C-alpha positions as CSV (number, residue, x, y, z in Angstrom):
1,M,12.9,9.5,-41.1
2,I,16.3,7.8,-41.0
3,S,19.3,10.1,-40.8
4,T,22.1,10.1,-43.4
5,P,24.7,8.6,-40.9
6,D,22.3,5.8,-40.0
7,R,21.7,5.1,-43.7
8,R,25.5,5.0,-44.3
9,N,26.0,2.5,-41.5
10,A,23.1,0.3,-42.8
11,V,24.4,0.3,-46.4
12,T,27.9,-0.5,-45.2
13,L,26.7,-3.5,-43.2
14,I,24.6,-4.7,-46.2
15,N,27.5,-4.4,-48.6
16,E,29.7,-6.3,-46.2
17,A,27.1,-9.1,-46.0
18,V,26.7,-9.3,-49.7
19,A,30.5,-9.4,-50.2
20,S,30.6,-12.3,-47.8
21,G,28.1,-14.2,-49.9
22,A,24.7,-13.2,-48.6
23,R,21.9,-12.4,-51.0
24,L,20.9,-8.7,-51.1
25,P,17.2,-9.2,-50.3
26,V,18.1,-11.3,-47.2
27,A,20.7,-8.8,-46.0
28,C,18.2,-5.9,-46.4
29,E,15.6,-7.9,-44.5
30,E,18.0,-8.4,-41.7
31,M,18.4,-4.6,-41.5
32,G,14.7,-4.1,-41.5
33,I,14.4,-2.5,-44.9
34,C,13.5,-3.8,-48.4
35,K,15.7,-4.0,-51.5
36,R,13.9,-1.0,-53.1
37,T,14.8,1.2,-50.1
38,Y,18.4,0.2,-50.4
39,R,18.4,1.1,-54.1
40,R,16.8,4.4,-53.3
41,W,19.5,5.3,-50.7
42,I,22.4,5.0,-53.1
43,D,23.3,6.7,-56.3
44,E,24.7,5.1,-59.5
45,A,28.2,5.2,-58.1
46,G,27.1,3.4,-54.9
47,E,27.5,6.5,-52.7
48,I,24.9,7.4,-50.1
49,K,22.4,10.0,-51.3
50,V,21.9,13.0,-49.0
51,D,18.4,13.3,-47.7
52,R,17.3,16.9,-48.4
53,R,13.8,16.6,-46.8
54,P,14.8,18.0,-43.4
55,E,16.1,21.1,-45.2
56,A,13.1,21.6,-47.4
57,A,11.1,24.8,-47.0
58,R,7.6,24.0,-45.7
59,P,4.9,26.6,-46.2
60,A,2.8,27.5,-43.2
61,P,-0.6,25.7,-43.1
62,A,-3.3,27.6,-44.9
63,N,-5.6,27.6,-41.9
64,A,-2.9,28.9,-39.4
65,L,-3.5,32.1,-37.6
66,S,-1.6,35.2,-38.8
67,E,0.5,37.1,-36.4
68,V,-2.1,39.8,-36.2
69,E,-4.8,37.2,-35.3
70,R,-2.6,35.7,-32.7
71,A,-1.9,39.1,-31.1
72,K,-5.7,39.8,-31.1
73,L,-6.4,36.4,-29.4
74,V,-3.8,37.2,-26.7
75,E,-5.2,40.7,-26.2
76,V,-8.7,39.4,-25.8
77,A,-7.7,36.6,-23.3
78,C,-5.9,39.2,-21.2
79,R,-8.9,41.6,-21.0
80,L,-10.1,42.3,-17.5
81,E,-13.4,40.5,-18.1
82,F,-11.6,37.3,-19.3
83,A,-8.5,37.4,-17.1
84,S,-9.8,34.9,-14.6
85,L,-11.5,32.6,-17.1
86,P,-10.2,29.6,-19.1
87,P,-10.6,29.4,-22.9
88,S,-13.5,26.9,-22.4
89,Q,-15.4,29.9,-20.9
90,I,-14.0,32.6,-23.1
91,V,-14.9,31.1,-26.5
92,P,-18.7,30.7,-25.7
93,M,-18.9,34.2,-24.2
94,L,-17.3,35.7,-27.3
95,A,-19.8,33.7,-29.4
96,D,-22.7,35.3,-27.4
97,Q,-21.2,38.7,-28.2
98,G,-21.1,37.8,-31.9
99,E,-17.4,37.4,-32.2
100,Y,-15.3,34.3,-33.2
101,L,-11.6,34.4,-33.0
102,A,-10.5,30.7,-32.8
103,S,-11.4,27.4,-31.4
104,E,-10.8,26.5,-27.7
105,S,-7.9,24.3,-28.6
106,T,-6.3,27.1,-30.6
107,F,-6.8,29.4,-27.6
108,Y,-5.0,27.0,-25.4
109,R,-2.2,26.4,-27.9
110,V,-1.5,30.1,-28.4
111,L,-1.7,30.9,-24.7
112,R,0.7,28.1,-23.9
113,A,3.1,29.3,-26.6
114,Q,3.0,32.8,-24.9
115,E,3.4,31.2,-21.4
116,L,0.0,32.6,-20.4
117,Q,-1.7,29.3,-19.8
118,H,-1.6,29.4,-16.0
119,H,-4.2,28.9,-13.3
120,R,-6.6,31.8,-13.2
121,G,-8.8,33.3,-10.5
122,R,-8.4,33.5,-6.7
123,S,-8.9,29.8,-6.0
124,A,-5.9,27.7,-5.2
125,A,-4.2,26.1,-8.1
126,P,-4.7,22.4,-8.4
127,V,-1.8,20.5,-7.0
128,K,-0.9,17.0,-8.1
129,S,-1.0,14.9,-4.9
130,V,1.7,12.4,-4.2
131,P,0.8,9.2,-2.4
132,K,2.4,8.4,1.0
133,R,5.3,6.0,0.3
134,H,6.7,3.7,3.0
135,Q,9.0,0.7,2.9
136,A,9.4,-2.2,5.2
137,S,12.6,-4.4,5.4
138,A,11.4,-6.4,8.4
139,P,8.2,-7.3,10.2
140,N,6.4,-4.7,12.3
141,E,7.9,-1.7,10.6
142,V,4.8,-0.8,8.5
143,W,1.2,-1.9,9.1
144,V,-1.7,-1.2,6.8
145,W,-5.3,-1.4,7.9
146,D,-8.9,-0.8,6.9
147,I,-12.5,-1.7,7.7
148,T,-14.8,-3.6,5.4
149,W,-18.4,-4.5,5.6
150,L,-19.6,-8.1,6.0
151,P,-23.3,-8.7,5.0
152,G,-25.6,-9.3,7.9
153,P,-28.7,-11.5,8.2
154,V,-31.0,-8.8,6.8
155,L,-30.5,-7.0,3.5
156,G,-28.9,-3.6,4.3
157,T,-27.4,-4.6,7.6
158,Y,-23.7,-5.2,8.1
159,F,-21.0,-6.3,10.5
160,Y,-17.6,-4.5,10.4
161,L,-14.3,-6.3,10.0
162,Y,-11.4,-4.3,11.4
163,L,-8.2,-5.7,9.9
164,M,-4.5,-4.9,10.3
165,L,-1.8,-6.3,7.9
166,D,1.9,-6.3,8.1
167,L,3.3,-4.8,4.9
168,F,6.6,-6.8,5.0
169,S,5.1,-10.3,5.6
170,R,1.4,-9.8,4.7
171,K,0.6,-11.4,8.0
172,V,-2.8,-10.5,9.6
173,V,-1.5,-9.0,12.9
174,G,-4.9,-7.9,14.3
175,W,-8.6,-8.2,13.5
176,E,-12.0,-8.0,15.0
177,V,-15.6,-8.3,13.7
178,L,-17.9,-5.9,15.5
179,E,-21.3,-4.4,15.1
180,E,-20.2,-0.8,15.0
181,E,-17.6,1.3,13.2
182,N,-15.9,3.9,15.4
183,A,-12.5,5.0,16.7
184,D,-12.9,3.3,20.1
185,H,-13.1,-0.1,18.5
186,A,-10.2,0.7,16.2
187,S,-8.0,1.8,19.1
188,R,-8.6,-1.5,20.9
189,V,-7.8,-3.5,17.8
190,V,-4.4,-1.8,17.3
191,S,-3.6,-2.1,21.0
192,R,-4.2,-5.8,21.0
193,A,-2.3,-6.3,17.8
194,S,0.7,-4.3,19.2
195,L,0.6,-6.4,22.4
196,S,0.4,-9.7,20.5
197,E,3.3,-8.8,18.3
198,G,5.5,-7.7,21.3
199,R,6.4,-4.4,19.7
200,R,7.4,-2.7,23.0
201,L,7.0,0.8,21.6
202,K,9.3,0.1,18.7
203,P,8.8,2.9,16.1
204,M,6.3,1.9,13.4
205,V,4.0,3.4,10.7
206,L,0.3,2.6,10.5
207,H,-1.3,3.5,7.1
208,S,-5.0,3.7,6.5
209,D,-7.5,5.7,4.5
210,N,-9.3,8.9,5.7
211,G,-12.3,7.3,7.5
212,S,-13.6,8.8,10.7
213,P,-12.5,5.7,12.8
214,M,-8.9,6.2,11.5
215,K,-8.8,9.9,12.4
216,G,-10.9,9.8,15.6
217,A,-9.4,11.3,18.7
218,T,-9.3,8.0,20.6
219,M,-7.5,6.3,17.8
220,L,-4.9,9.0,17.4
221,A,-4.2,9.2,21.1
222,T,-3.7,5.4,21.2
223,L,-1.2,5.6,18.3
224,Q,0.7,8.3,20.1
225,R,0.8,6.3,23.3
226,L,2.1,3.2,21.4
227,G,4.7,5.1,19.5
228,I,3.0,4.5,16.1
229,A,3.1,7.2,13.4
230,S,-0.1,7.5,11.5
231,S,-0.2,7.7,7.7
232,F,-3.2,8.4,5.5
233,S,-4.2,7.9,1.9
234,R,-5.0,10.8,-0.3
235,P,-8.7,11.9,-0.1
236,G,-10.8,10.3,-2.8
237,V,-8.0,7.9,-4.0
238,S,-9.0,4.3,-3.7
239,D,-5.7,2.6,-4.5
240,D,-3.3,4.1,-1.9
241,N,-3.9,1.2,0.4
242,A,-3.8,-1.6,-2.2
243,Q,-2.5,-4.4,0.0
244,V,-5.5,-4.3,2.3
245,E,-7.9,-4.0,-0.6
246,A,-6.3,-7.1,-2.2
247,F,-6.7,-8.9,1.1
248,F,-10.4,-8.1,1.2
249,R,-10.8,-9.4,-2.3
250,T,-9.2,-12.6,-1.4
251,L,-11.4,-12.9,1.6
252,K,-14.7,-12.2,-0.2
253,Y,-13.9,-14.5,-3.1
254,R,-12.8,-17.3,-0.9
255,P,-14.9,-20.5,-1.5
256,G,-17.5,-20.8,1.3
257,Y,-17.8,-17.1,1.9
258,P,-21.5,-16.5,2.7
259,S,-22.2,-13.7,0.2
260,K,-25.9,-13.8,1.1
261,G,-25.0,-12.8,4.7
262,F,-23.9,-14.0,8.1
263,G,-26.7,-15.1,10.4
264,T,-25.1,-13.7,13.6
265,L,-22.1,-11.8,14.8
266,E,-20.7,-14.9,16.2
267,S,-20.9,-16.8,12.9
268,A,-19.1,-13.9,11.2
269,Q,-16.4,-14.0,13.8
270,E,-16.0,-17.7,13.5
271,W,-15.7,-17.6,9.7
272,V,-13.1,-14.8,9.7
273,L,-11.1,-16.7,12.4
274,K,-10.9,-19.7,10.2
275,F,-10.0,-17.6,7.2
276,V,-7.2,-15.7,9.0
277,R,-5.7,-19.0,10.2
278,W,-5.8,-20.3,6.6
279,Y,-4.4,-17.1,5.2
280,N,-1.5,-16.8,7.7
281,T,-0.4,-20.4,7.8
282,E,-1.5,-22.1,4.5
283,H,-1.9,-19.4,1.8
284,R,1.1,-19.2,-0.4
285,H,1.3,-15.5,-1.2
286,S,2.4,-14.5,-4.7
287,A,4.1,-11.3,-3.5
288,L,6.2,-13.3,-1.2
289,N,7.3,-15.8,-3.9
290,F,4.7,-18.3,-2.7
291,V,5.5,-18.7,1.0
292,T,3.0,-18.2,3.7
293,P,2.8,-14.9,5.6
294,I,3.7,-16.6,8.9
295,Q,6.8,-18.1,7.3
296,R,7.8,-14.7,6.0
297,H,7.0,-13.1,9.4
298,Q,9.1,-15.5,11.3
299,G,12.0,-15.7,8.8
300,A,11.4,-19.4,8.0
301,D,10.9,-18.5,4.4
302,I,14.6,-18.2,3.9
303,L,15.2,-21.9,4.3
304,V,12.0,-22.8,2.4
305,L,13.2,-20.8,-0.6
306,Q,16.7,-22.1,-0.4
307,T,15.4,-25.7,-0.4
308,R,13.2,-25.0,-3.4
309,K,16.2,-23.6,-5.3
310,A,18.3,-26.6,-4.4
311,L,15.5,-29.0,-5.5
312,Y,15.2,-27.2,-8.9
313,E,19.0,-27.4,-9.4
314,Q,19.0,-31.1,-8.8
315,A,16.1,-31.6,-11.2
316,K,18.0,-29.6,-13.8
317,Q,21.2,-31.7,-13.3
318,A,19.1,-34.9,-13.6
319,N,17.4,-33.9,-16.8
320,P,19.4,-31.0,-18.4
321,K,17.6,-31.3,-21.7
322,R,14.4,-30.2,-20.2
323,W,15.8,-26.8,-19.2
324,S,16.5,-24.2,-21.8
325,G,17.9,-21.7,-19.3
326,N,18.1,-21.0,-15.6
327,T,15.9,-22.6,-13.1
328,R,12.9,-20.7,-11.5
329,N,13.9,-17.7,-9.5
330,W,13.3,-18.6,-5.8
331,Q,15.1,-15.6,-4.4
332,R,13.6,-14.1,-1.3
333,P,11.7,-10.8,-1.9
334,G,13.5,-7.9,-0.3
335,I,12.1,-4.6,0.8
336,M,8.3,-4.2,0.5
337,Y,6.9,-0.8,-0.6
338,L,3.6,0.9,0.0
339,N,2.8,2.8,-3.2
340,P,6.2,2.2,-4.9
341,V,7.5,4.8,-7.3
342,R,6.6,3.8,-10.9
343,E,9.5,3.6,-13.4
344,D,7.8,6.1,-15.8
345,S,7.4,8.6,-12.9
346,V,11.1,8.3,-12.2
347,L,12.0,8.9,-15.9
348,Q,9.7,12.0,-15.9
349,Q,11.4,13.4,-12.8
350,K,14.9,12.8,-14.4
351,A,13.7,14.5,-17.6
352,A,12.4,17.5,-15.7
């Protein structure tokens, strides 16, 4: 429903366009209305008609509950026998007693209107969990890690790939393929990765899911010794560690991946070694504006992206007619986020 002031503005613009020589149907089309709507909005004198529809009296729906019925519904819902039950339980129980007051949706609607739709019973009210959010503006500030299964030589047997990824550069900073999954192996992998990166007890966050190797006593003690703060995904949530899951998908869909199984532990280690070398040094990562993780990790991506930008500017100057706008954006990605805040969530928080 278009308000009267908006109608007045639209009609004024249409009249100005017609006075300047435009055809009425074309001017109306530019405003997103048809000529008949324009005619309906004005009276014989050319003045805007007042829309009386918002002021019109509207009778209550014939099937709406009366005030007495609504009061009865609230009284029943607040009885001692129903006080800890939701409407989905109350309505069937009333039906078994030979009584029908309203549908479940009506129960919910009336209780919400009376501010009575709250958590009932002694159990803890459900709480909307918020994912752990971290950000990295340089290498070795946030690592993410997980363990995935690699198929073994016999159906139902597996090797275990321990993998640690730098959030900022997406570089694989540590990995091992082993025959067992436990906290002892995990602690050795993180110790070696920390040593190879030369962290020197620099504060850092290591994010993972809630598996037993991640929360084992040996692993937690190792993290404390190395000055690494542990961070965990929400229980039962599969996308709180998305960067590692994306890496595992890239690995398992890589051409040459032996989906039917690795013959030996050594062959699995050799294959992963080749893959990690390719991933770190050759793979142009889309999240990094298509530079390799090692370039990003070492800061060499700055010059690479600047060179690309200069090349594109030269190409545009050489053939300006081929470019309808700016050249491709080769700007270096800035801060990397683990579970970034979605825009719609921010809007909801502001609205609240």
